[in-house]
N, C-alpha and C positions, 0 to 999 in steps of 0.2 A: 418600553425601557428594559425589560428583562432580556430580550435578544441582544440589546446593546451591551448589557452587563456580561453576557457570554462572550461577545467579541473582545471586550476589555480583558476578561480573564484569560482568553486564548493568547492575546498579545503579551500579557504579563508573563504567561508561562513560557512563551518563545523567548522573551527577553531574558528570563532567568537562565534558560538553557544556554543562550548565546553568551550571556555574561559569565556563566560558570566556565564555559570553554575558553573564553578570551581572558579570564581573570580580571574582568572589569567590575570594580566596585560600583561605578556609576550605573551600569546596566542592571546589576543585582538590586541596587536600591530602587531603581525605576520599576523593576519587576515586582518588588514587595509592595510599593505604593500602588501599583496597578491592581494587585490582588485585593487590597483594601478598597480601592475605588470600585472594583467590580462588585464587592459586597454591598457598599452603600448605594450603588446604582441599582442593584437588585432590590434594595429596600426603598428606593425613591418613590414608588407608587403611593407610599404612605404620606409623602410630603404634600403640602399645598401645591396646586398646579403651577403657580407662579415660580416657585422654587424648583419645580421639576424641569422647567425650561432651562434654567442655569445648570442643573445637574446633568441634563442631556448634552448641553453645549460643551461642558468640561470633559465629559466622557468621550465625545466625538473628537475634541481637540487632542485628548490623550492618545487616541487611536492614530490620528494623523501625524502628530509630532513624534509619538513613540515609534511608529513604523519608520519615519525618516531617520530617527536616531539610530535604530538598529541597522538600517541600510548604510548609514555613514560609518558605523562601527565595523561592518564587514567589507568596507571599501567600495560601495556602490553609489557614493554621493557624486552627482555630476559637477565637475569643476567649471563647466560653462556658465553656471549661475552667478559666478563671481561673488558668492555669499558663503561665509564659513559654514561648515556642516552643522546640522542641528545637534547641540550637545544633549547629553542625557538629563542634564539639570532642567531643561525646558519641559519635557513631558512629565518629569517628576514633580515639578512645581505645579503644573496644571492639575495633576492628579491630587496633590495636597489640597488645592483650592476646591476641587470637586468633593473631597472628603469633608472640608470645612463647611460647604453648603449644607450637608446633612447635619453637621454638628450644630450650626447656628440656627437651624430650624426649630430647635428647642428653646431658643432665647425668646422670652415673651414678646418683646417689641417687634422682632423679626417675624414671629408667628402672626402678629396682628397685621403687619404690612402685607404679608403674603395672603392672609385670609381676605383682606379688603380688595387686593388687586386681582385675585384669582378668578372671580366670576366673569370678568370681561373676557379672559382668555379661554374660558370654558363655555361661553354663551352658545346656545343652539339656535339663536335668532338668525334668520337668513337675510342677507343684505346684498346690495349691488355695489360692485367695485368696477373701476375703469382702469385698465392697464394697457398702455401702448406696447405693441401694435395689436393686441388681442381685441381691445374695445370693451364695452360693458359686459359684465357677466355676473351671475348669481353665485354667492358663496356663503358658507356659514360664518357668522361674525367671529366666533372663536378661532376658526381656522385662519381667517384673514389676519386676526390680531397676532397669533403665534407666528405666522409666516412673516409679517412685517417686523416683528420683534427680533426674530432670528436673523432676518436679512440685515437689520441694523447692527446686530452683534457682529455679523460677518464683515460688514463695511468697516466697523470700528477696528476689528482685528486686522483687516487689510491695511487700514491707515497706520496702525502701529508697525506693520511690516514695511510700509513705504518709508516711515520715519527711520526705522532701523537701517534700511538701505541707504538713505540720505546721510546717515551718520558715517557710513563708510565713504560716501562721496566727500564728506567734509574732511575726513582724514586724508584721502588721496589728493584732494585739491591743495590742502595746506602743505603736504609733502612736496607736491609739484612746485609750489611757490618757493619753498625752502631750497629746493634743488634747482630753481630757475629753469624748469623743464616746461617750455611753452607748449609743446605738442601735447603733453599729458594734461596740462591745465585746460587747454581748449577742448580736448576730448571729454574730460570730466564735466566741463560746463555745458557743452551742447549735446553730447550723446548720452550722458548719464543724468545730469540734473534736470534738463528739459523734459526728458521722458517721464521720470518719476514725479516731477512736480506737476506735469499735466495730469497724470493719473490721480494725484492727490486732489487737484481742483475738481476733476470730474466726480470722484468719489464723494467729495464734500457737497456738491450740488445734489447728487442722488440722495445722500443722507438727509439733506435739508428737507427735500420734498417728502420722503418717507417719514421723517420725524414729525412734520406737521400733520400728516395724514393720520398716524397712529394716535397722536395726542388729542386731536379734535374728536375722533371716533371714540376713544376711551372716555373722554370727558362726557360726551353725549350719552354713552351707555350708563355711566355712573349717575349722572343727573337724572336720567329717566328712571333708573332702578331705585334710587333713594326717594324720588318723588312718588313713585308707585307705592313703595312700602309705607311712606308717610301718610298718603291719602287713603289707602285701602282700609275698609272697615272702620272709618272714622278714627283712625289711629291719631291723626293730627289733633283731634278734639280731646282725646283722652290724655295725650302728652301735655296739652295745655292745661288741663285740669290738674294733673299731677305736679306740674311745674318742675319736671325732672331735668329739662334741658332749656337753655336759653337760645333764642334766635335760631330756630331750625332752618329758616330761610337762608341764613348765612352759611350754615353747614352744607346745604345742598348747592348753593350758588358758588360760594367762595372756597370752602374747605375741600370739596371734590376737585375743583380746579387746581388748588395748591397740591393736593395729594397726587394727582396725575402728573403734573409737571415735575414735582420734586422726586417722585418715585422714579420717573424716567431719567431725570437729571442726575440721580445718584446711581441707579442700577447700571446703566450703560457706561457712563464715565468710570464707575468703579471697576467694571470689567475691563475697560480699556486701560485703566491704570495698572491693573493686575498684569495684563499682557506687557505693558511698557516696563513695569518693574522686572518681570522675568527676562525680557529680551535684553534690556540694557544692563541688567545685573551681570549677565554673561560677559559683556564687554569689560565691565569693571573687574570681574573675577579673573579674567585672563590677561590683564595688563601686566607686563613684566616689571613690576615694582615690588621689590623685596622689603619686608619689615620684620625685624626680630623683636621678640619681647625683651623689654629692658633687662640687661644683666644676663641674658641667656643667648643661646644660638638657635632658639626655636623660631622658625619662620611662621608668620601668620599668613595663610593663604587668603586671597581675595581681600587684601588689606583695605583698598579703597572702598570696596563694597561695604565692609563692616563699619568704616567711618560714616558713610552715608546712612547706613541702617540705624546705628545707635544715636546719631545726631537727630534723625527724624523721630525716632521712638521717644527720646527724652523730650523733644519739643511737643510731641503729641500729648504726652502725659501732662505737661505743664499747661497746654491749651485746654485740656479737659478740666483741670482744676480751676482755671480762670473763667472759663465760659459756661460751666455747668448751670449757674443760676439763670442763664438766658432762656432755658426751656420753659421754666415757670413764668418768666416775664413775658415771653412771646405769647403764651396761652392767655395770660391776663390782658395783654394789649388787644388781641383779637376780640375778646369778650367785650371790652370797653368800647372799642370801635363799633361793634355791632349794636350795643345798647344805644349809642348816640344816633346811629342810622335809624334804628327802630323808633326812637323818640321823634325824629324828624318826620318819618312816614306817618306816625300816629297823629301828629299835629296837622298834617295835610288832610288826613281822613276826617278829622273832627274840626275842620277850620271854621265851619259855620257856627257850631256851638261855642267855640272859643271866642269868635268875634262878637257873638251876641252877649256873652258874659264879660266882655272886655278882659279876657284872661291872658292877653299878650304879655304883660309884665311878669306874671307867674311862669308862663311858658318859657320866656327868655331866661329867667333865673334858673329854671329847671335844665334847659339846654346848656347854659353856661356851666352848671355843676357837672353835667355829663361830660362836657369837653374838658373841664378841669381834671376829671378822673383820668382822661386820656393823657393829658399833659403830664400829670404826676407820674404815671407809670412809664411814660415815654422817656422822662429824664432818668429814671432808673435804668431803662434799656440803654440809653446813650452812655451813661457812666460805665456800665458793664462792657459795652462794645468798645469804648475807648481803651479800657484795660486790655481787652482781647486784641484789638487792632494794633496797639502799641507793641505787643509782643510779636504778633505775626509779621508786621512790617519789619521789625528788627531781624527776625529770623530769616525772612526772605532776602533781605539785603546782605546778610552775612553769607547766605548760600551762594551768592553770585561769585564771591572771591575765594571761598573756602577751597574748592578744588585746585585753583591756581597756587594757593599757599602750600598745599600738600605736594603738588606735582613739580613746582618750580625747581627745587633742588635736584630732582631726577633729570629734568630737561637740561639744566645748566651743566650737569655732570655728564651729559651725553648718553644717558641710559635710554631715554625715549626721544622720539622725533617730535617736531612741532605738530605734525599731523596727528600723532597719537595723543599728544597733550590736549589739542583742541577737541578730538573725538571723546577723550575721557572726560573733559570738562562738560561737554554736552551730555554725555551719558550720566555723569554724576548729577547734573541738573534734572534729567529725566527721572532718575531713580529717587532722588530726594523729594521731587514733586509728587511722584506716585505715593511715596511713603507719607507725604505731608497732606494727603487728600483730606483727611479729617481736620487737620489744622486750618487749612484754607477754606473749609466748608462748614466750620462749626456754627456760625451764625445761621446759615441755611438749615443745618441739621436741627437746630433748636426750633426754628419755625416749622420744620417738617414734623417733628415729634408733637408739636402743639396741634397741628392739623390732624394727625393720627389720633391723638387723644380726644379731640372734638368729634371726629367721626365715630370712634369707638363708643363714646358715651351716647351719641345719637342712636347708634345701632342698639345699645342696651335699652334705651328708652322705648324704641320701637318694639323690641322683643317683649318688654314688660307690658306695653299697651296692648299687644296682641295675644300674649299667653301668660302674662304675669298677674300680679295682684290688682292691676287696674284694667284688666282685659274685659272684653265684652262677655267672656265666659263667667264673670262674676254673677251676672243675671242670666241663668240658662234660658235658652229659647227652645220652644217645642212647637210642634204642629197641633193646632186645636182640632178636636174631632168634629166640630160643627163649623158654621160660618161665623161664629162669634170670636171675640178677642178677649182673653182673660189673663189675669195675674193671680198667682197662687203663692201663699206663704212667703210674702216678700217683705224685706226690710231694706229701705233705701237710706243711705248715709250721705252726709255732706263730705266734701273732700277731707275735712279734718277728723273724720271718723264718727261724728255725732249723728245718731239716728234722727231722721226727720219724718219718715213715713213708715207705718206698719200696717199690714193688712193680711187677712187670712184668705180672702177670695174677692175678686172684683171682676164682673163680666160686663163687657160692652157688646152691643150688637143685638140685644133682645128687643131693643127699640131702634128706630132709624137714626135719631139724633139725641145726644146727651150733652147737658151743660154741667161742667165741673166748676164748683164755686168754693170759696173759702177765703180766710184772711190772707193777707200778703205774708209770704214767708212760710206758708203751710206745706209747701212741696208740690204744688200743682204742676208747675213746669218741670220739676224733677221727675214726676210721674210720667209725663209725656216723653221725656228724654229716655226713660227706662223702656217705655213701649217701643220707641224708635230704635232701641238697641245701641245707644251711644253713651248711656250712663253706666260707668264701671264700678260704682261704689255701692255695694250691697249684695244681697243674695235673694234667691227665689226663682220662680218660673214665669216666663211670659209666653203665652200661647198665641200663635199667629195662624190665621186661616191659611190653608195651602195655596201657594202662588198668589197671595193677596198683595196688591200694590198699595203701599201706605205712603201718604204725603203729609208732612207736617209744615204748617205755615207759622213761623215765629212772629213776634210783635214787630221786629225790625227785619224786613226782608233783605236778602243779599242780592245785589245787582252787580253782575260781573262787568268788567271792562269790555267795551265793544259797542255794537249797535243796539238799538232798542229791540229789534227783532231777536237778537241773541238773549237779551234780558228776559223777554217774554217766553222764549223756548226753554230757558234754563230749568232743570238740569239736563234737558235733552240738547242735542246739537242745534245750531242756528237754523238749519234748513229742515228741521223735523216737521214743521207745519206749514201749510200753504197760506198765501196771503188772505184768502177768503176766511179761513178758520180763525186766523189771528185777528183780523178786523172785526169779525163777529164777536169774539171773546172780549175785545176791547170795548165794543159798544155795550155789551151786557154789564160791564163793570164801570161804565161811565167814563171811559178813557178814549172815546171816539175822536176827541180833538187832537190826539197824538197819532192818529192812524197814518197821516202822511209823513211821519218822521221815522218810519220803521228802519230805514237804512242809515239813519244819522248815527255817527259815533260820537258819544259824549260821556261825561261823568254823570250818568243818570242818577246815581245815588245822591248827588248833590243838587242836581237840577230839579228833580221831582220832589214835591212836598211829601211829608210823612203819609198823608192819606192817599196820595197818588201811588206811592210805593206799595202800600198795603193792597190797594185795588189791583195793581199790576200782579202781585203775588196770587190773588184770587183768580185772575185771568189765566195764570199758569195752571191752576187746578182745573179750570174749565177745559183747557186744552188737553191736559194729560189724562183726565177722567180716572182718578184713583178709586180703588175700592173702599179705602178708609181715608178720611180727611180730618186731620187734627188741626184746630185753629187755636193757637196760644195767644189770646188777646190780639188776634190778627186783624181786627177791625176797630181797635181801641182809638185810632186817630180819626175815625169818621164820626160825623154827627149821627144822632139816633135815627133820623129819617133815612139817610144814605146807608147806614148800617142795615136797616131793615130791608132796603132794596137789594143790597148785596146778598143777604141771606136768602131772600126770595129767589134771586138768580141762581144761587147754589142749589136750592131745593128743586128748582125747575130744570136746570141743566144737568144735574147729577142725580137722577132719580134712584139709581141703584147703589149709590155710595152711602156708607155709614159716616155720620158726622159727630165728632166730639169736640166741644169748644170749652175754652177757659174764658171767663169774662166776669165783670163786676156789675154791669148795668142790669137793673131789674127788668128792662125791656127784653133782654135776651131770653128770659124764661119762656115767654110765649112763642119763641121761635124754635123750641126744642121739645122733644117728647118726654124726656126724663131729666132729673136733676140729681147729681151726686155732690154731696157736701163733705169737705174736709173737716171732720170732727176732731177736736183736741182730746188728747189723752192725758192722764195724770203725770206721765213721765216726760211731757213736753213734745211728744210726737203727735202726728195726725193720722187719722184713718179715713179713707174715702168711703162714705156711707150713702147708699141710695136713699133718697127722700121722696116724699110726695111732691108732685109737680105743683108749684104755687102759682096762683094767678098773677098776671103782670100788674105791677104797681101803677 
């Protein structure tokens, strides 16, 4: 960017010299703006990468249009183009917008948009692209993203140029009609319109393909990135415990899609509208229509332009006043829709339990209330949109006739031709449409800001879960000096901040197997979660043997969607174990009757009984062979005989593993070498205390 800033400064200096010699105020103003643009372009490396793209585009456009304006000033503009020379106002306006990019980077909402968007354009990931006629090739994802985005900007700018050229066709065609000049009419129709219209169609098709390509790749990148950050280091679990955000699934699936689509749909059209505004404002400014301030002889330059400008500016201000509450209502609507979808998904997950308890009437009432919340907020949205739409529709209808009302007296007086009148009417429409971009997009902007707020709050929750007060750093992890596993000077808290477990020192591993017992609610499972590194509430030190593989089996196992083979291999990939090893493990946990169903895809979490699911989880342990196996009532659904057989299989198949179990049955004592009891303290907390191993009851 800094070499680009030097080129901008050089052109600005040349412009000032030429302007001084020619006595051109336009060139001098263009040179001054160029120097300011050079300064902010030099500073642009401090901007978010997404904004740097726009800063670079405006700087390049200033160079191109500025050089053309200087050439036109010294008489080197080629008349064969049949297009008026580039006026100094065009590069000046482009330079002003380049300066504005730097200025708005300090606006909080713009900074948030740029920060969320930038990682895609900076990505170092290598991907495969396919470009005719080159064919498939490898390229850095960020480079491809920037190239596509800049290409789309160029296409949009070219389309503005084509539209501008067609506006002159419109003028010449209507003049030919007014003059009854058939030769000029047919020339304009076939040799001018057909050529430029064909270019417009071709550019539109190219834009459509590039548009879909960048949108799907951008969405894929954001979905993968947010999913990775949400899942890494059990962040999803800590966010759920903290309750800091609702429906993270919606934020990954829906809000990233909305952000990508809306950022693109605002960024490129906004740039296109800026180009349209500048290009067609020049036409309005140069129309030979004189207007004097009432009661004076002072002429107002660019009278038609100023009418369009103040007309659109006033309407934009009124639109903001009417539509401002939409932002809050859109955010609330997204939240309520997500809550309703979550309730439906949860009902499906627990369908068996609900059916057994005949809970359908209660669930129906619950779902009806959730949807009533949607309807209630929806009517607020509708009422606000009715107010906004009634204003914008009235504004747009008035915009159709306003230029004719202003220009008709000049046309009937013979000051302007029919062609000029039609060209100015078209230019007026283009200018006021560009100026009215916010008016016509306000509802979309409200939805856009709601998506940004949801993604921002999601990022904050992820950051807190990874490095904040609920992070895994709350319980420091260290490498134990021996092969044991210990906890030192720890206090474990409930999510509400109430202490539940206090201990000075606890060592596992001195014996091969340990049973942890105690009353319900004494913090046994919480202690296991702290050892696993996912419990964020509390402090202390957890020492883990170097490179030790730890596996924890909860009372209710998780069975992923897919085949039975995938469920057995989890958390490893589906093909991690061969058929012989899987079938052997299934036999050892008494699941041999399912061995011929390994490749069946089913809802195994609903098809298998609770006891079968727990035995499947033990089969996973036999396959992965962890160094430490923690069983949190992982055999509670089995009868005592089968439970004993499963523990015997664990003891036989995992001879090197250390076993720590939570259980309430007295028969479990004989299956372990030591017992640790959660002893109550006077302050309501519990302390795990090694006790003598008691004989089985």
